[in-house]
C-alpha positions in Angstrom: 171.0 -22.9 29.1 173.1 -20.9 31.5 176.4 -22.1 29.8 175.0 -21.0 26.4 174.0 -17.6 27.7 177.5 -17.1 29.2 179.1 -18.0 25.8 176.8 -15.5 24.0 177.7 -12.7 26.5 181.4 -13.5 26.3 181.3 -13.6 22.5 179.5 -10.2 22.4 182.0 -8.6 24.8 185.2 -10.0 23.2 184.3 -9.9 19.5 182.1 -6.9 19.3 182.1 -4.5 22.3 185.8 -4.6 23.1 187.0 -4.0 19.4 184.6 -1.2 18.9 185.6 0.5 22.2 189.3 0.1 21.3 188.8 1.6 17.9 186.8 4.5 19.2 189.3 5.1 22.0 192.2 5.1 19.6 190.6 7.4 17.1 189.1 9.9 19.5 192.4 10.0 21.5 194.2 11.1 18.4 191.4 13.4 17.4 191.3 15.3 20.8 195.1 15.8 21.0 196.5 19.3 20.9 197.2 19.0 17.2 193.9 17.8 15.9 194.1 16.1 12.4 191.9 17.6 9.7 188.9 15.4 9.1 189.5 15.2 5.3 188.5 12.6 2.8 192.1 11.4 2.6 192.3 11.0 6.4 189.3 8.7 6.5 190.6 6.7 3.4 193.9 6.1 5.1 192.2 4.9 8.2 190.0 2.6 6.1 192.9 0.9 4.4 194.8 0.5 7.7 191.7 -1.1 9.2 191.4 -3.6 6.3 195.0 -4.5 6.4 195.2 -5.0 10.1 192.1 -7.2 10.4 191.1 -10.4 8.9 188.3 -9.9 6.3 186.1 -12.4 8.1 186.5 -10.5 11.4 185.6 -7.3 9.6 182.5 -8.7 8.1 181.5 -10.1 11.4 182.1 -6.8 13.1 180.1 -5.0 10.4 177.2 -7.3 10.8 177.3 -6.7 14.5 177.2 -3.0 14.0 174.2 -3.4 11.7 172.4 -5.4 14.2 173.3 -3.1 17.1 172.2 0.0 15.0 168.9 -1.7 14.0 168.2 -2.7 17.6 169.0 0.8 18.8 166.8 2.3 16.1 163.9 0.0 16.9 164.3 0.8 20.6 164.3 4.5 20.0 161.2 4.2 17.7 159.4 2.3 20.4 160.5 4.7 23.1 159.4 7.7 20.9 156.0 6.1 20.3 155.6 5.5 24.0 156.4 9.1 24.8 154.2 10.4 21.9 151.3 8.3 23.1 151.5 9.7 26.6 152.9 6.8 28.6 155.5 9.1 30.1 153.1 12.1 30.6 150.2 13.6 28.6 151.0 15.1 25.2 148.6 17.9 24.5 146.8 18.0 21.2 147.2 21.0 18.9 143.7 22.1 19.9 144.6 22.0 23.5 147.8 24.0 22.8 145.8 26.6 20.9 143.6 27.0 24.0 146.4 27.4 26.5 145.5 29.8 29.3 148.0 30.6 32.0 147.0 30.8 35.6 146.3 34.5 35.7 145.5 36.8 38.6 142.1 38.4 38.7 142.2 42.2 38.9 140.1 44.7 40.8 139.6 48.1 39.2 138.2 51.3 40.7 135.5 53.3 38.9 138.2 55.6 37.5 140.3 52.8 36.1 142.9 52.5 38.8 144.1 48.9 39.6 143.2 48.5 43.3 144.5 45.0 43.8 144.8 41.4 42.5 143.8 37.9 43.6 146.3 35.2 42.7 148.2 32.1 43.5 150.7 32.9 40.8 151.4 36.6 40.6 151.1 37.0 36.8 149.6 39.5 34.4 149.4 38.4 30.7 150.2 41.1 28.2 150.4 41.2 24.4 153.7 41.0 22.4 153.4 44.6 21.4 153.3 45.6 25.1 156.7 44.0 25.7 160.0 45.9 25.5 161.9 45.0 22.3 165.0 45.1 24.4 163.7 42.3 26.6 162.8 40.2 23.5 166.3 40.7 22.0 168.0 39.9 25.3 166.0 36.7 25.6 166.9 35.5 22.2 170.5 36.4 22.4 170.9 34.7 25.8 168.7 31.7 25.6 168.2 30.8 21.9 170.3 32.7 19.3 168.9 30.6 16.4 165.3 31.0 17.5 164.1 32.2 14.1 166.0 29.4 12.3 164.5 26.3 13.8 161.1 24.7 14.3 161.3 23.9 17.9 164.5 21.8 18.0 167.9 23.2 17.2 169.9 20.3 16.0 173.2 22.3 16.1 172.6 23.1 19.7 171.8 19.5 20.5 175.0 18.4 18.8 177.0 21.0 20.7 175.6 19.7 24.0 176.4 16.1 23.1 180.0 16.8 22.1 181.1 19.6 24.4 179.0 19.0 27.5 178.8 15.2 27.5 182.0 14.1 25.9 184.3 17.0 26.6 182.7 17.9 30.0 182.6 21.6 29.1 180.0 23.1 31.4 180.2 26.5 29.8 178.9 25.2 26.5 175.3 26.2 27.2 172.1 24.3 27.1 170.5 22.6 24.1 166.8 23.5 24.9 165.2 26.0 22.6 162.8 28.7 23.9 160.0 26.4 22.6 161.3 23.5 24.6 161.6 25.7 27.7 158.1 26.9 27.2 156.9 23.3 26.9 158.6 22.6 30.3 157.0 25.7 31.9 153.5 24.9 30.6 153.7 21.1 31.2 156.1 20.5 34.2 158.3 17.5 34.2 157.5 14.2 36.0 159.7 11.9 37.9 160.5 8.7 36.0 163.6 7.5 38.0 166.2 6.2 35.6 164.3 7.3 32.5 163.6 10.8 33.9 165.9 12.8 31.6 165.3 11.1 28.3 161.6 10.8 28.8 161.1 14.4 29.8 163.4 15.8 27.1 161.8 13.8 24.4 158.3 14.9 25.6 159.4 18.5 25.6 160.8 18.2 22.0 157.4 16.7 20.8 155.4 19.5 22.5 157.9 22.2 21.3 157.4 21.0 17.7 153.6 21.1 18.1 153.9 24.6 19.6 155.9 25.8 16.6 153.2 24.3 14.3 150.3 26.1 16.2 151.9 29.5 17.1 153.9 32.0 15.2 157.3 33.0 16.5 155.9 36.2 18.1 153.1 34.3 19.8 155.7 31.8 21.2 157.7 34.7 22.6 154.6 36.3 24.0 153.5 33.1 25.7 157.1 32.5 27.0 157.5 35.9 28.5 154.1 35.7 30.2 154.8 32.2 31.5 158.4 32.3 32.7 158.9 32.0 36.5 160.8 34.9 38.0 161.2 33.6 41.5 158.8 32.7 44.3 155.2 33.1 43.0 156.2 35.8 40.6 155.6 35.0 36.9 156.0 36.9 33.6 157.9 39.9 32.4 155.1 42.4 33.3 154.9 41.6 37.0 158.7 41.3 37.2 159.0 44.8 35.7 156.5 46.1 38.2 158.2 44.3 41.1 161.9 45.2 40.4 161.7 48.5 38.5 158.1 49.8 39.2 157.4 50.2 35.5 155.5 48.4 32.8 157.1 45.8 30.5 156.9 48.0 27.5 158.9 50.8 29.3 161.9 48.7 30.3 165.3 50.1 29.5 167.9 47.8 27.8 169.9 47.5 31.0 166.8 46.7 33.1 165.6 44.1 30.6 169.1 42.5 30.7 168.7 42.2 34.5 165.4 40.4 34.3 166.4 38.1 31.4 169.6 37.3 33.3 167.5 36.1 36.2 166.1 33.3 34.1 169.3 31.3 34.5 168.8 31.1 38.3 166.0 33.3 39.8 167.4 33.1 43.3 171.1 33.4 42.5 170.7 36.3 40.2 167.9 38.1 42.1 169.1 41.7 42.3 167.2 42.2 45.6 169.2 39.4 47.2 172.6 39.8 45.5 173.1 43.1 43.6 176.8 42.4 42.7 176.1 38.9 41.2 173.0 40.2 39.4 175.1 43.0 37.9 177.7 40.5 36.6 174.9 38.4 35.0 173.4 41.5 33.5 176.7 42.3 31.8 176.9 38.8 30.4 173.5 39.3 28.8 174.6 42.6 27.4 177.6 40.9 26.0 175.4 38.3 24.3 173.3 41.1 22.8 176.4 42.7 21.4 177.7 39.3 20.1 174.5 38.9 18.0 174.4 42.5 16.9 171.3 43.5 18.9 173.3 46.4 20.4 176.6 47.8 19.3 179.8 46.8 21.3 180.2 50.4 22.3 176.6 50.6 23.6 177.0 47.4 25.5 180.2 48.6 27.1 178.5 51.8 28.1 175.6 50.0 29.6 177.8 47.7 31.6 179.3 50.7 33.4 176.0 51.8 34.7 175.2 50.9 38.4 172.2 48.6 38.8 169.4 50.7 40.4 166.2 49.0 41.6 162.9 50.6 42.3 161.6 47.7 44.2 157.8 47.6 44.6 156.6 44.6 46.5 153.0 44.7 47.7 150.9 42.1 49.6 147.2 41.7 49.8 147.3 44.0 52.8 148.8 46.9 50.9 147.4 49.3 48.3 144.1 51.1 48.2 141.0 49.8 50.0 142.4 46.5 51.4 139.4 46.0 53.7 137.1 46.4 50.7 139.1 44.0 48.6 139.0 41.4 51.3 135.2 41.7 51.6 135.0 41.5 47.8 137.2 38.4 47.7 134.9 36.5 50.1 131.9 37.4 48.0 133.6 36.7 44.7 134.7 33.2 45.9 131.1 32.2 46.3 130.0 33.8 43.1 132.8 32.2 41.0 132.0 28.8 42.4 128.4 29.1 41.2 129.4 30.4 37.7 130.3 27.8 35.1 132.7 28.1 32.2 132.0 26.5 28.8 133.7 23.3 29.8 131.4 23.0 32.8 134.1 23.9 35.4 133.4 26.7 37.9 135.4 29.9 37.6 138.4 30.3 39.8 139.0 33.7 41.2 142.8 33.1 41.6 143.6 31.6 38.2 141.0 32.7 35.6 142.1 36.3 35.1 138.7 37.9 35.8 138.4 41.6 35.6 136.3 43.1 38.4 135.2 46.7 37.9 134.0 48.4 41.1 132.3 51.6 42.1 135.1 52.6 44.4 136.5 56.1 43.5 140.3 55.9 43.8 140.6 59.6 44.6 137.9 59.6 47.3 139.4 56.4 48.7 142.8 58.1 49.0 141.2 61.1 50.7 139.4 58.8 53.1 142.5 56.9 54.1 144.5 60.1 54.4 141.9 61.7 56.6 141.8 58.7 58.9 145.6 58.6 59.2 145.7 62.3 60.1 142.9 62.2 62.7 143.5 58.8 64.3 147.2 59.5 64.8 146.3 62.6 66.9 143.5 60.8 68.7 145.7 57.8 69.6 148.3 60.1 71.0 145.7 61.8 73.2 144.3 58.4 74.2 147.7 57.1 75.3 148.3 60.2 77.4 144.8 59.9 78.8 145.5 56.4 80.1 149.3 56.7 80.7 150.3 54.2 83.4 146.9 52.5 83.4 145.0 50.0 81.3 141.7 51.2 79.8 140.1 47.9 80.8 141.3 48.1 84.4 141.1 44.7 86.1 138.8 43.2 83.5 141.2 40.5 82.2 138.4 39.1 80.0 139.3 41.8 77.4 142.7 40.3 76.9 141.5 36.7 77.0 138.8 37.3 74.4 141.4 39.1 72.2 143.8 36.3 72.6 141.2 33.7 71.6 140.4 35.7 68.5 144.0 36.0 67.4 145.5 34.0 64.4 148.3 32.7 66.6 145.8 31.1 69.0 143.7 29.6 66.2 146.7 28.1 64.4 147.9 26.5 67.7 144.5 25.0 68.3 144.5 23.6 64.8 147.9 22.1 65.4 146.4 20.2 68.3 148.2 22.2 71.1 146.7 21.9 74.6 145.6 25.0 76.6 148.6 24.7 78.8 151.0 24.6 75.8 149.2 27.6 74.3 149.3 29.5 77.5 153.0 28.8 77.9 153.7 29.9 74.2 151.8 33.1 74.7 153.8 33.9 77.9 157.2 33.4 76.3 159.0 36.5 75.0 159.9 36.4 71.3 161.3 39.1 68.9 158.6 40.7 66.8 157.8 43.7 64.6 155.4 46.0 66.5 153.1 48.5 64.6 152.8 52.1 65.7 151.6 55.4 64.2 155.2 56.6 64.0 156.4 53.4 62.2 157.1 49.8 63.1 159.7 48.8 65.8 161.4 45.6 66.6 160.7 44.5 70.1 161.0 41.5 72.3 157.8 40.7 74.1 155.4 37.8 74.8 152.5 37.3 72.4 150.2 38.0 75.3 151.8 41.3 75.9 151.4 42.1 72.2 147.7 41.3 72.4 147.4 43.8 75.3 149.5 46.3 73.3 147.2 46.2 70.3 144.1 46.4 72.5 145.0 49.9 73.4 144.6 51.1 69.9 141.5 53.0 68.8 140.1 51.9 65.5 137.7 53.3 62.9 135.5 52.7 59.9 134.4 54.9 57.1 131.8 54.2 54.4 130.7 56.6 51.7 127.9 56.0 49.2 126.3 58.0 46.4 122.6 58.3 47.6 121.0 58.2 44.2 122.9 55.3 42.7 123.9 53.4 45.8 127.5 53.3 44.4 130.1 52.8 47.2 132.8 55.4 46.7 135.0 54.8 49.7 135.4 51.9 52.1 137.9 52.0 55.0 137.4 49.2 57.5 140.2 50.0 60.0 143.5 51.8 60.6 145.9 49.1 59.2 145.0 45.9 57.5 148.3 44.2 58.2 147.6 44.3 61.9 143.8 44.8 62.4 141.9 42.5 60.1 138.4 43.2 61.5 136.4 45.2 59.1 134.5 48.0 61.0 132.3 48.8 58.0 130.6 45.5 58.6 131.1 45.2 62.4 128.1 45.7 64.6 128.4 48.2 67.4 126.0 50.1 69.5 124.8 53.0 67.3 123.7 55.6 69.9 121.9 58.7 68.8 122.5 58.0 65.1 119.4 55.8 65.3 117.2 58.7 66.2 116.5 59.8 62.6 114.9 56.4 62.1 112.6 57.0 65.0 111.8 60.5 63.9 110.9 59.3 60.4 108.5 56.7 62.0 107.0 59.5 64.1 106.4 61.7 61.1 104.6 58.8 59.3 102.6 58.2 62.4 101.2 61.7 62.1 103.3 63.7 64.5 104.1 67.2 63.3 107.7 68.5 63.0 106.7 71.8 64.7 104.9 70.1 67.6 106.6 71.0 70.9 107.7 68.4 73.3 108.7 69.1 76.9 112.3 68.4 77.9 111.5 66.7 81.2 112.6 63.5 82.7 109.9 60.9 82.9 109.8 57.5 84.6 107.9 54.9 82.6 106.6 52.5 85.2 105.2 50.1 82.6 108.7 49.5 81.3 110.4 48.6 84.6 110.7 52.2 85.7 112.8 53.2 82.7 113.8 56.8 83.1 116.1 58.1 80.3 118.4 61.0 81.0 120.0 63.6 78.8 123.7 63.3 78.4 124.3 66.9 79.7 121.7 66.4 82.5 119.9 69.6 81.4 116.1 69.8 81.4 113.4 72.3 80.9 111.8 74.1 78.1 110.3 72.6 74.9 111.8 71.5 71.6 110.4 70.9 68.2 111.7 67.8 66.3 114.4 69.8 64.7 115.6 71.3 68.0 115.4 67.9 69.8 117.4 66.2 67.1 119.9 68.9 66.8 120.7 68.8 70.6 120.1 65.0 70.8 117.5 65.3 73.7 117.0 61.8 75.0 113.9 62.7 77.0 112.1 63.8 73.8 113.3 60.7 71.9 111.7 58.6 74.6 108.4 60.5 74.3 108.4 60.0 70.5 109.0 56.3 70.9 106.0 56.1 73.3 103.8 58.0 70.8 105.1 56.2 67.7 105.4 52.6 69.1 108.3 50.2 69.1 106.9 48.0 66.4 106.4 50.9 64.0 110.0 52.1 64.7 111.4 48.6 64.0 109.4 48.4 60.8 110.7 51.7 59.7 114.3 50.6 60.4 113.9 47.5 58.2 112.3 49.5 55.4 115.2 51.9 55.4 117.7 49.0 54.9 118.6 47.9 58.4 118.6 44.1 58.2 119.9 43.2 61.7 117.5 42.0 64.4 116.4 44.9 66.6 115.5 44.7 70.3 111.8 45.6 70.6 112.2 47.8 73.7 111.7 51.5 74.2 115.4 52.1 74.8 115.8 51.5 71.1 115.0 55.2 70.8 118.4 56.0 72.3 120.3 53.6 70.0 120.9 50.6 72.1 120.9 48.3 69.0 124.1 46.9 67.6 124.2 47.8 63.9 126.8 48.1 61.2 128.1 51.3 59.6 127.0 49.9 56.2 123.4 49.5 57.4 123.2 53.0 59.0 124.6 54.7 55.9 122.1 52.8 53.7 119.3 54.1 55.9 120.5 57.7 55.8 121.0 57.5 52.0 117.2 56.8 51.7 116.5 60.2 53.2 118.8 61.8 50.6 117.2 59.9 47.7 113.6 61.1 48.1 112.5 58.1 50.0 114.0 55.5 47.6 116.1 52.9 49.3 119.0 51.7 47.2 121.1 48.9 48.6 124.9 49.6 48.3 126.4 48.7 45.0 130.1 48.0 44.7 130.5 45.9 41.5 129.5 47.4 38.2 130.8 44.6 35.9 132.8 41.4 35.9 134.4 40.1 32.7 136.5 37.0 31.8 140.1 37.4 30.5 138.8 37.8 27.0 136.4 40.6 27.9 133.2 38.6 27.9 130.8 40.1 30.4 129.8 37.7 33.1 127.9 40.0 35.4 126.8 43.6 35.1 124.9 46.0 37.3 121.7 47.4 36.0 121.1 51.0 37.2 118.0 51.5 39.3 117.4 47.7 39.5 117.4 47.7 43.3 115.6 51.0 44.1 112.5 50.7 46.2 110.2 53.4 47.5 110.0 53.1 51.2 109.3 56.7 52.3 107.1 59.5 51.0 108.8 62.4 49.3 107.5 64.7 52.0 108.9 62.6 54.9 112.3 62.3 53.3 112.4 66.1 52.7 111.4 66.9 56.3 114.0 64.5 57.6 116.7 66.3 55.6 115.5 69.6 57.1 115.5 68.2 60.6 119.0 66.8 60.3 120.3 70.0 58.9 119.6 71.5 62.3 122.4 69.3 63.7 124.9 71.1 61.5 123.4 74.6 61.8 122.7 74.7 65.5 123.7 71.4 67.1 126.6 69.0 67.7 128.1 69.3 64.2 128.4 73.1 63.9 132.2 73.0 63.6 131.8 71.5 60.2 131.2 75.1 59.1 133.6 76.9 61.3 136.5 74.5 61.5 136.4 72.8 58.1 134.9 75.6 56.1 132.4 73.4 54.3 129.9 75.4 52.2 127.7 72.7 50.8 124.3 71.7 52.3 124.9 69.2 55.1 122.5 67.1 57.1 123.5 64.5 59.7 123.6 63.1 63.2 126.3 62.5 65.8 126.1 59.5 68.1 127.8 58.6 71.4 127.1 55.3 73.2 127.1 54.4 76.9 130.4 55.2 78.6 131.7 56.8 75.4 132.6 53.4 73.9 131.5 54.4 70.4 131.7 57.7 68.6 129.6 58.1 65.4 128.9 60.7 62.7 126.8 60.1 59.7 126.5 63.0 57.3 124.5 63.7 54.2 125.6 66.0 51.4 123.7 66.3 48.0 126.2 64.0 46.4 127.5 61.8 49.1 126.4 60.0 52.3 129.3 59.2 54.6 129.4 57.4 57.9 132.3 57.3 60.4 132.7 55.2 63.5 135.5 55.4 66.1 136.1 53.1 69.1 138.3 50.4 70.5 138.2 46.7 69.4 136.6 46.1 72.8 133.9 48.5 74.2 135.9 48.5 77.4 138.6 50.5 75.5 137.3 54.1 75.7 137.9 57.6 76.9 136.8 58.3 80.5 135.1 61.7 79.7 132.3 62.6 77.4 134.2 65.6 76.1 136.9 63.3 74.6 134.8 60.3 73.8 131.7 61.8 72.1 131.2 61.3 68.4 131.5 65.0 67.6 135.1 64.8 68.9 136.2 61.4 67.6 134.3 60.6 64.4 133.1 64.0 63.1 136.6 65.4 62.5 137.4 62.5 60.2 134.1 63.1 58.3 134.9 66.8 58.1 138.5 66.3 56.8 137.4 63.8 54.2 134.6 66.0 52.8 136.9 69.0 52.8 139.5 67.1 50.8 136.9 66.0 48.3 135.3 69.4 48.1 138.5 71.2 47.3 139.8 68.5 44.9 139.4 69.8 41.3 138.4 66.3 40.2 135.1 66.7 42.1 133.6 69.9 40.7 130.3 70.9 42.2 130.8 69.3 45.6 131.8 72.5 47.4 128.6 74.4 46.9 126.2 71.5 46.3 122.6 72.1 47.4 119.7 69.9 48.4 116.5 70.2 46.4 114.5 73.2 47.8 111.6 72.3 50.1 108.1 72.6 48.5 106.4 75.8 49.5 103.7 74.1 51.6 106.4 72.4 53.7 108.3 75.6 54.2 105.4 77.1 56.0 104.8 74.0 58.2 108.5 74.0 59.2 108.8 77.6 60.0 109.0 77.4 63.8 111.6 78.0 66.5 113.5 74.9 67.5 113.1 75.7 71.2 111.0 77.7 73.6 111.5 78.2 77.3 107.8 77.9 78.3 104.7 76.7 76.5 102.0 79.3 75.8 99.0 79.3 78.2 96.0 77.4 77.0 92.5 77.5 78.5 90.9 74.6 80.3 88.7 73.5 77.4 91.6 73.4 75.0 93.7 71.4 77.4 90.9 68.8 77.9 90.2 68.6 74.2 93.9 68.0 73.3 94.3 65.4 76.1 91.2 63.5 74.9 92.2 63.7 71.3 95.7 62.4 72.1 94.4 59.6 74.3 91.8 58.5 71.6 94.4 58.7 68.9 96.8 56.6 70.9 94.2 54.0 71.8 93.3 53.7 68.1 96.9 53.3 67.1 97.4 50.7 69.8 94.3 48.8 68.6 95.5 49.0 65.0 98.9 47.6 65.9 97.4 44.7 67.8 95.0 44.0 65.0 97.8 43.9 62.4 99.8 41.5 64.6 96.8 39.1 65.1 96.2 39.1 61.3 99.9 38.3 60.6 99.8 35.5 63.2 96.6 34.0 61.6 98.4 34.1 58.2 101.4 32.3 59.6 99.1 29.7 61.3 97.3 29.1 58.0 100.6 28.7 56.1 101.9 26.2 58.7 98.7 24.2 58.5 98.9 24.2 54.7 102.5 23.1 54.8 101.6 20.2 57.2 98.8 19.1 54.9 
């Protein structure tokens, strides 16, 4: 058997393979000499006669039969190979229906209320656009460079394939160009190649040819160009002509100039080699090659091409990350919420939506103009404040010897978390944090390159003061501005959502509860320090340590008199105050202690602004709204906000109106008077400043007829603070940001009506009841009987209220007991 097999192989080599190779070698050697013969009919006839005369007829017939068999075998093998590729053995072949439904991985986009693109969520940085939104110059450059016969073939250019076979494979001419049409390149982009070892190239090429022909059958030529220019990779995670235009020239795809389009199309040959950002000279040369191709195929004149080649290549590079652009803290908050929402929302095929690939359009309530004003106001004030803070602590650390501040910050850092995830020991982490390394260090005057240890950088950044600003329309609940910090690149923590001690900004909540309890706004309360023995000798003090005289609610709130807030808490009750806070929109757990009156609770800026907005909205609480609509890539509405859907009446109109009147006193005669004198604000303003213990947190929450805005300022750690009340109080740290922001909005022509906006006038019966001085030095003399009557009435009323509170608690406990018993049964 083995001997027979050897004979067959020997016969095939000597009688078939060798003669054929010799013939081809002889003929092609003559053909490719410098003087190439003309391939005429007479030439081939002469060769035919010579072949017949020089070979025995039997040999010729045998050779011919061998050729037939070889050709038949090759044809059969090709057919089988084609069928195997077509049937998907070498990778799935999409059906025409699947091709018609192709959808690129497309970034989801976030828009402001005024139509400004705020940001994008993506894995592949791509924006799909229509063919009519693409520069004609880009289309012409693409065809001239990549597929000159694009309009003459149906997916496969036989002439180009022949050119590749002859010039590239036989003549080894690398400059002959590729044989793939745009349709084949599109097929490769849409359905990436797979590794098949030895069969890798033929299997993938044939697969792309099949898909290309199907694409040509499904799509028009313009649609193929549109799909191609939206799909083509432009380097890194950048895809498509639109995003490339934005990145390299800061313009849209339909506004590209001819020379700019030539640069981008030239990059397709090698996105790194010809990237103008990396190698301007090489990119310029490639651009000129593209312009030459455009002239060759008459898309531009030769003179025009020569003129454009002389132009220098000018970039307007515009690379942005998720940390750049407007409202980065808001977009990050939105991303986390949308991830959960998308996972619960199903598409037609049953798959959940993907925020990064499905091209969702998210329309928000953020006003781009107000957001810019907010961010600019923060930059202006915080730069000055940080300079003062650094001078205040020059040569010393704000946290003193408390090393826990740095340790806590280190443990919260991304570097520490990543090292833990990598399995590093505490000793290795400590050593890494102590080793100096080059790094880019942020500062208000710009970034600097420094060499310092990561632990030193943690300490460096702990010295920065941070801030948060949150602005809401009170009637709709629409969030108009959201600034969570001073720089999202460096400080990721969002101070709109962060919970910090609120200080005196909590007092309006207490006052509202007191009004509902029945206390009168014109009742006078003595400004005297009292020790409450039933509460562990709690004895609240005023920040200025001044006592004496009597204040109404308006005066006590305007001057933030702690002694009177304590009295109001005792008269109103802790439980009633906590209940009022929850009704107003504060969802956090509150400590049920009398010191709550002074703002010892840790609450977020978002919660506090929501509560204040209720006062401005006639007692209706409206939870903040920041998404108005979400659509899919085709414009189908997936989610839409219904106006008024979340409004809930939680305060009477009268209480809300009185609270606005009381808080106006803060601006007219209290800690916020400089909003008029320094910032020239003419609209009605109500609000409250707040300063916490040791000046760690500064607050101001202000209400205007059209906007409620809260501002917080402080260090990442409460240990980072000014040493004096003068520098650390909310009226010095937070209020200037509020004033600058509202001044910018008021004078902006886009916001007509803000500058002189007015609250609704008080009803006449309330005006009379509120017409009283805020302060009096001494109470009027009252006779003995009046004093006894007032004392008895007060005691009886307090006893009744205490009994009522206890009765309500017992009733609620009985309800819970019955429910638990029912659940057990």
